[in-house]
VMD Tcl script that draws the C-alpha trace (Angstrom):
set ca {
  {104.65 97.91 78.04}
  {107.63 99.59 76.02}
  {110.66 101.32 77.53}
  {109.32 104.62 76.29}
  {105.78 105.67 77.57}
  {103.15 107.12 75.24}
  {103.09 110.71 74.61}
  {99.78 112.10 75.40}
  {98.25 115.48 74.53}
  {98.39 118.40 76.81}
  {95.35 118.52 79.05}
  {93.73 120.96 81.46}
  {91.96 119.96 84.53}
  {89.37 122.24 86.16}
  {89.03 123.31 89.72}
  {85.72 121.08 89.79}
  {87.92 118.00 89.38}
  {90.16 119.27 92.41}
  {87.34 119.97 94.50}
  {85.73 116.61 93.95}
  {88.98 114.73 94.54}
  {89.38 116.76 97.81}
  {85.99 115.82 98.82}
  {86.37 111.96 98.02}
  {89.79 112.26 99.95}
  {88.08 113.77 102.84}
  {85.38 110.90 102.90}
  {88.06 108.25 102.33}
  {90.02 109.80 105.39}
  {86.89 109.71 107.64}
  {86.29 106.07 106.72}
  {89.84 105.10 107.60}
  {89.91 107.06 110.96}
  {86.96 104.89 111.64}
  {89.21 101.82 111.11}
  {92.26 103.03 112.66}
  {90.92 104.50 115.87}
  {90.29 100.81 116.67}
  {93.99 100.62 117.17}
  {93.71 102.79 120.19}
  {90.69 101.26 121.43}
  {91.90 97.70 121.69}
  {93.07 97.80 125.40}
  {89.80 99.66 126.68}
  {87.58 97.33 124.70}
  {89.67 94.21 125.72}
  {89.27 95.46 129.50}
  {85.46 96.27 129.14}
  {84.36 92.96 127.34}
  {87.00 90.70 128.69}
  {88.22 89.31 125.38}
  {91.52 88.32 124.00}
  {93.93 89.38 121.16}
  {92.13 87.00 118.76}
  {88.85 88.37 119.45}
  {90.29 92.02 118.90}
  {91.70 90.65 115.62}
  {88.27 89.72 114.62}
  {86.49 92.94 115.42}
  {89.00 95.00 113.68}
  {89.30 92.74 110.68}
  {87.28 89.75 109.66}
  {84.01 90.97 111.06}
  {84.62 93.99 108.63}
  {86.25 92.18 105.76}
  {83.81 89.18 105.42}
  {80.87 91.54 104.75}
  {82.71 93.93 102.55}
  {84.08 90.92 100.53}
  {80.57 89.62 100.16}
  {79.21 93.02 98.82}
  {82.07 94.33 97.00}
  {81.41 92.83 93.64}
  {77.63 93.87 93.67}
  {78.75 97.26 94.83}
  {81.15 97.52 92.05}
  {78.43 96.55 89.52}
  {76.51 99.59 91.12}
  {79.34 101.77 90.42}
  {79.38 100.70 86.73}
  {75.55 101.14 86.41}
  {74.51 104.02 88.65}
  {75.57 107.71 88.94}
  {78.71 107.37 91.19}
  {78.51 110.65 93.00}
  {74.90 110.03 94.19}
  {76.05 106.60 95.28}
  {78.74 108.00 97.29}
  {76.34 110.33 98.92}
  {74.12 107.43 99.97}
  {77.14 105.42 101.22}
  {78.28 108.44 103.38}
  {74.98 108.80 105.10}
  {74.70 104.99 105.91}
  {78.43 105.02 107.03}
  {77.81 107.85 109.48}
  {74.68 105.86 111.04}
  {76.51 102.65 111.25}
  {79.55 104.27 112.95}
  {77.40 105.98 115.64}
  {75.98 102.76 116.32}
  {79.34 101.21 117.16}
  {79.48 103.71 120.05}
  {76.12 102.44 121.57}
  {77.09 98.84 121.53}
  {76.26 97.07 124.82}
  {78.28 93.90 124.14}
  {81.26 92.55 122.04}
  {78.71 90.81 119.71}
  {76.85 94.01 119.02}
  {79.95 95.92 118.44}
  {81.06 93.22 115.96}
  {77.53 93.44 114.18}
  {77.89 97.23 114.04}
  {81.18 96.92 112.30}
  {79.67 94.71 109.71}
  {76.99 97.43 109.04}
  {79.89 99.67 108.67}
  {81.38 97.44 106.07}
  {78.12 97.36 104.18}
  {78.18 101.16 103.85}
  {82.02 101.31 102.73}
  {81.47 98.70 100.09}
  {80.99 101.07 96.97}
  {83.33 103.82 98.31}
  {86.66 103.08 97.09}
  {85.68 101.72 93.79}
  {83.33 104.64 93.21}
  {85.88 107.00 94.01}
  {88.76 105.65 91.75}
  {86.45 105.27 88.97}
  {85.55 108.93 89.21}
  {89.31 109.78 89.55}
  {89.84 108.04 86.14}
  {87.34 110.32 84.55}
  {88.67 113.51 86.49}
  {92.34 113.17 85.37}
  {94.14 112.03 82.17}
  {96.62 108.91 82.71}
  {99.78 111.19 82.69}
  {98.40 113.05 85.82}
  {96.51 110.14 87.32}
  {99.19 108.63 89.64}
  {99.60 111.90 91.61}
  {95.82 112.40 91.73}
  {95.37 108.71 93.01}
  {98.12 109.40 95.50}
  {96.31 112.52 96.92}
  {93.34 110.51 97.52}
  {95.01 107.40 98.82}
  {97.33 109.59 101.03}
  {94.18 110.77 102.93}
  {93.96 107.70 105.02}
  {97.68 107.97 106.12}
  {97.43 111.45 107.06}
  {94.14 110.74 108.70}
  {96.03 108.30 111.06}
  {97.42 111.28 112.76}
  {93.71 112.17 113.84}
  {92.81 108.43 114.34}
  {95.65 107.57 116.56}
  {97.06 110.69 118.22}
  {93.84 112.73 118.73}
  {91.89 109.52 118.84}
  {93.91 108.31 121.66}
  {93.32 111.58 123.56}
  {89.49 111.44 122.93}
  {89.45 107.71 124.01}
  {91.32 108.41 127.13}
  {89.27 111.48 128.00}
  {85.86 110.70 126.99}
  {85.88 106.92 126.42}
  {85.90 104.86 123.06}
  {82.11 105.28 122.62}
  {82.20 109.08 122.42}
  {84.87 108.68 119.77}
  {82.66 106.48 117.45}
  {79.78 108.97 117.73}
  {82.05 112.10 116.77}
  {83.55 110.19 113.86}
  {80.00 109.93 112.33}
  {79.31 113.63 112.29}
  {81.55 114.85 109.53}
  {80.26 112.03 107.22}
  {76.71 113.66 107.46}
  {78.15 116.93 106.03}
  {80.02 114.95 103.19}
  {76.85 113.28 102.26}
  {74.75 116.36 102.00}
  {77.59 118.15 99.87}
  {77.75 115.12 97.50}
  {73.99 114.78 97.19}
  {73.27 118.46 96.63}
  {76.30 120.25 95.04}
  {78.36 117.78 92.84}
  {77.84 116.86 89.28}
  {78.76 113.60 87.85}
  {81.61 113.48 85.18}
  {81.30 111.84 81.85}
  {82.65 108.20 81.92}
  {85.78 107.60 79.82}
  {86.53 111.14 79.34}
  {90.37 110.76 79.05}
  {90.58 107.29 77.28}
  {92.96 107.28 74.45}
  {90.63 105.05 72.38}
  {86.96 104.83 72.54}
  {85.65 101.85 74.06}
  {82.14 100.83 72.83}
  {79.39 100.29 75.31}
  {78.85 96.64 75.83}
  {76.11 95.33 73.57}
  {75.22 92.54 76.25}
  {75.49 92.91 79.89}
  {77.51 90.11 81.55}
  {76.28 88.65 84.70}
  {78.28 89.58 87.89}
  {80.21 86.13 87.96}
  {80.98 86.30 84.30}
  {82.16 89.84 84.45}
  {84.44 89.11 87.34}
  {85.83 85.91 85.52}
  {86.60 87.92 82.57}
  {88.53 90.44 84.65}
  {90.47 87.63 86.50}
  {91.34 86.26 83.26}
  {93.45 89.25 82.34}
  {96.77 88.16 83.84}
  {98.53 91.24 84.64}
  {95.39 92.57 86.31}
  {95.15 89.38 88.42}
  {98.88 89.57 89.40}
  {98.43 93.16 90.39}
  {95.43 92.69 92.65}
  {97.17 89.63 94.40}
  {100.33 91.44 94.86}
  {98.19 94.29 96.59}
  {96.44 91.82 98.80}
  {99.72 90.27 100.02}
  {101.10 93.69 100.54}
  {98.19 94.86 102.83}
  {98.11 91.56 104.79}
  {101.34 92.86 106.48}
  {100.95 96.57 106.30}
  {97.32 96.67 107.90}
  {98.48 94.27 110.74}
  {101.22 96.76 111.54}
  {98.88 99.71 111.38}
  {96.32 98.10 113.62}
  {98.76 96.75 116.16}
  {101.38 99.07 116.27}
  {99.97 101.31 119.04}
  {99.93 98.02 121.21}
  {103.22 97.03 120.16}
  {104.54 100.34 121.41}
  {102.77 99.87 124.75}
  {103.85 96.17 125.29}
  {107.54 96.35 123.75}
  {108.52 99.93 124.52}
  {106.60 100.64 127.73}
  {104.72 103.78 126.54}
  {101.36 104.76 127.63}
  {98.35 104.39 125.56}
  {98.20 107.96 124.97}
  {101.90 108.42 124.02}
  {101.94 105.45 121.76}
  {98.95 106.68 119.82}
  {100.53 110.16 119.31}
  {103.85 108.71 118.10}
  {102.05 106.02 115.82}
  {99.72 108.57 114.53}
  {102.15 111.46 113.74}
  {105.15 109.71 112.79}
  {103.62 106.94 110.72}
  {100.81 109.03 109.32}
  {103.19 111.92 108.31}
  {105.74 109.56 106.75}
  {103.36 107.65 104.89}
  {101.37 110.61 103.53}
  {104.52 112.19 102.33}
  {105.62 108.82 100.94}
  {102.39 108.19 98.96}
  {102.25 111.74 97.38}
  {106.05 111.56 96.56}
  {105.50 108.13 94.90}
  {102.67 109.42 93.01}
  {104.35 112.39 91.71}
  {107.43 110.37 90.96}
  {105.51 107.74 88.93}
  {103.90 110.36 86.70}
  {107.16 111.99 86.05}
  {109.30 108.80 85.44}
  {106.41 107.16 83.80}
  {106.59 109.75 80.96}
  {110.11 108.65 80.26}
  {109.74 104.89 80.60}
  {106.44 103.06 81.47}
  {108.01 100.36 83.42}
  {108.46 102.68 86.49}
  {104.80 101.94 87.37}
  {106.01 98.50 88.47}
  {109.60 99.39 89.34}
  {108.80 101.98 91.94}
  {106.44 99.53 93.99}
  {108.98 96.68 94.03}
  {111.65 99.11 95.28}
  {109.32 100.48 97.83}
  {108.48 96.88 99.00}
  {112.06 95.82 99.65}
  {113.01 99.12 101.41}
  {109.79 99.04 103.59}
  {110.53 95.39 104.64}
  {114.10 96.17 105.44}
  {113.03 99.12 107.76}
  {110.28 97.11 109.24}
  {112.57 94.28 110.40}
  {114.73 96.81 112.06}
  {111.95 98.43 113.67}
  {110.39 95.43 115.23}
  {113.62 94.05 116.51}
  {115.28 97.26 117.68}
  {115.69 97.45 121.47}
  {113.81 99.64 123.52}
  {116.19 102.64 123.69}
  {115.20 106.16 124.15}
  {116.09 108.52 121.47}
  {114.97 111.83 123.03}
  {112.05 113.48 125.09}
  {109.64 115.89 123.57}
  {108.31 117.70 126.43}
  {106.76 114.78 128.43}
  {106.66 112.49 125.16}
  {109.36 109.79 125.27}
  {110.58 108.88 121.62}
  {111.97 105.40 121.28}
  {115.08 105.20 118.86}
  {112.96 102.68 116.92}
  {110.73 105.11 115.63}
  {113.29 106.35 113.11}
  {112.89 102.95 111.55}
  {109.18 103.21 111.72}
  {109.20 106.50 109.85}
  {111.26 104.89 107.15}
  {108.96 101.92 106.87}
  {105.83 104.12 106.69}
  {107.37 106.21 103.90}
  {108.18 103.19 101.63}
  {105.34 101.02 102.35}
  {102.82 103.12 100.37}
  {105.00 103.28 97.19}
  {103.07 100.70 95.37}
  {99.50 102.26 95.90}
  {99.18 105.02 93.26}
  {101.10 103.37 90.54}
  {99.42 100.22 90.82}
  {95.92 101.56 90.82}
  {96.73 103.76 87.81}
  {97.86 100.75 85.95}
  {94.59 99.01 86.76}
  {92.63 101.90 85.33}
  {94.59 101.47 82.28}
  {94.07 97.78 81.97}
  {90.33 97.87 81.96}
  {87.66 100.01 80.02}
  {85.68 102.63 81.71}
  {82.72 100.44 81.75}
  {84.21 97.89 83.96}
  {86.50 100.18 86.24}
  {83.97 100.10 89.06}
  {83.89 96.21 89.05}
  {87.52 96.00 88.40}
  {88.59 98.33 91.71}
  {85.84 96.48 93.86}
  {87.57 93.11 92.86}
  {91.05 94.82 93.75}
  {89.72 96.12 97.04}
  {87.96 92.84 97.99}
  {91.22 90.98 97.58}
  {93.14 93.64 99.87}
  {90.35 93.92 102.26}
  {90.05 90.09 102.70}
  {93.96 89.67 103.16}
  {94.74 92.92 104.78}
  {91.70 94.02 106.91}
  {90.41 90.47 107.30}
  {93.47 88.19 107.65}
  {96.18 90.45 108.75}
  {95.10 91.65 112.07}
  {93.47 88.30 113.14}
  {96.31 86.33 112.11}
  {98.45 88.74 114.12}
  {96.36 88.28 117.02}
  {96.42 84.39 116.95}
  {100.20 84.28 116.36}
  {100.52 86.57 119.44}
  {98.50 84.54 121.61}
  {100.43 81.28 120.34}
  {103.82 82.91 120.99}
  {102.83 84.08 124.23}
  {103.92 81.07 126.38}
  {107.36 81.38 124.66}
  {108.06 85.13 124.44}
  {105.68 86.45 127.05}
  {104.71 90.27 126.26}
  {107.02 90.32 123.49}
  {105.07 87.89 121.47}
  {103.49 90.57 119.47}
  {106.88 91.74 118.16}
  {107.34 88.44 116.43}
  {103.89 88.11 115.31}
  {104.09 91.22 113.43}
  {107.41 90.22 111.92}
  {106.04 86.73 110.51}
  {102.81 88.56 109.23}
  {104.85 90.86 107.26}
  {107.09 88.43 105.13}
  {104.28 87.74 102.42}
  {105.13 91.21 100.89}
  {108.11 89.23 99.27}
  {105.35 87.26 97.23}
  {104.10 90.65 96.04}
  {107.50 91.64 94.70}
  {107.72 88.54 92.68}
  {104.27 88.97 91.32}
  {104.98 92.61 90.34}
  {108.23 91.43 88.69}
  {106.26 88.88 86.82}
  {103.69 91.54 85.85}
  {106.48 93.86 84.58}
  {108.11 90.86 82.27}
  {104.52 90.10 81.00}
  {103.67 93.56 79.79}
  {107.18 94.44 78.35}
  {106.98 95.29 74.64}
  {103.55 96.57 74.68}
  {103.07 100.34 73.82}
  {100.55 100.50 76.69}
  {98.45 98.01 78.86}
  {95.94 96.06 76.73}
  {92.43 96.87 77.73}
  {90.12 94.02 78.56}
  {87.63 93.67 75.68}
  {84.01 94.57 76.32}
  {81.64 91.92 74.98}
}
mol new
graphics top color blue
foreach p $ca { graphics top sphere $p radius 0.5 }
foreach p [lrange $ca 0 end-1] q [lrange $ca 1 end] { graphics top cylinder $p $q radius 0.2 }
display resetview
């Protein structure tokens, strides 16, 4: 990657592209509300089924991530082989049914199995959506488009945590699951009946020939993994989500335990403050990446590195800040630590859009589905699977020493691996320096 980014021809993107992006963002947001709302269900589920923090980490993480990882690559292969819009429609329908089933669970085991079914339905969603975005927007506009897509889950935390907390307290956690499934039925019908499939590789600078021989799934994954910059990027993303997803899932409980807030107040603060700050931060970083990337391509990696360091500094301050009250909004108490939480949320998402954009440039159109699936598998295993579970385990282990404050230090320990992500991004930047643009993986 040279110091000067390549100059691309002026392009126009039609309203159909924007409409499909908005619809995919809505689907992604609904999916993530289904994950995030578990954070305000932890305490009532724990009370109803009589389980510990480790079990809650399992139900919110590993039960989902294990199935997702198992099906991720086959789902990515389907994205590369089948019409992506129709595949998304089917996934939405299955997700709606599986999410409603969570609300009917009569035992902790049944709830865990239902979460696994949700993972089955979500397996193709991210890879299909990002593959479509690469064909809806040219590279010089792609980071902001990706940030609009990936910001949807962060804004959705306002619904999942604040409104979700109210629904859980007023109507119970089962009703909340059923209500989540209803919008997905509408999204499935819209995708299946009204949306057309865009051409693959529409904005590629050079034509990639269609593969003469189809590689097996394992061989294709190995070929992608052999591309060093791509490999370092996805491992960096996994190390980042290890801590960030743990914070997202346990933040409400942290505010309840360490700052003495009620479940509803904690959910409102975690949802509105974190969701708003992360949403704005994601959109801003995507816009800034496109703008600076036209001047010097290294910004696609420099921005994520700066964001990681700024986010970690703010998170340490947030977790260790005393439980002082900043102000009261009506009946809502706002701890002073929420200022650091907002700052953390703003910077924590700076890596997403630039890194995903770079991945779309590293691989040809015929392999973007598989490449994005592998990226998502690593992030899901470490973030969704390991992060919440490891936090719960550490919290239980530290409880004899720190009592109710054990969760505070568990979150701090789980967040430190982001420093490894910074080193991997730096290595990636050094590796691609001197190239006019990322080298695309050859298609056999």
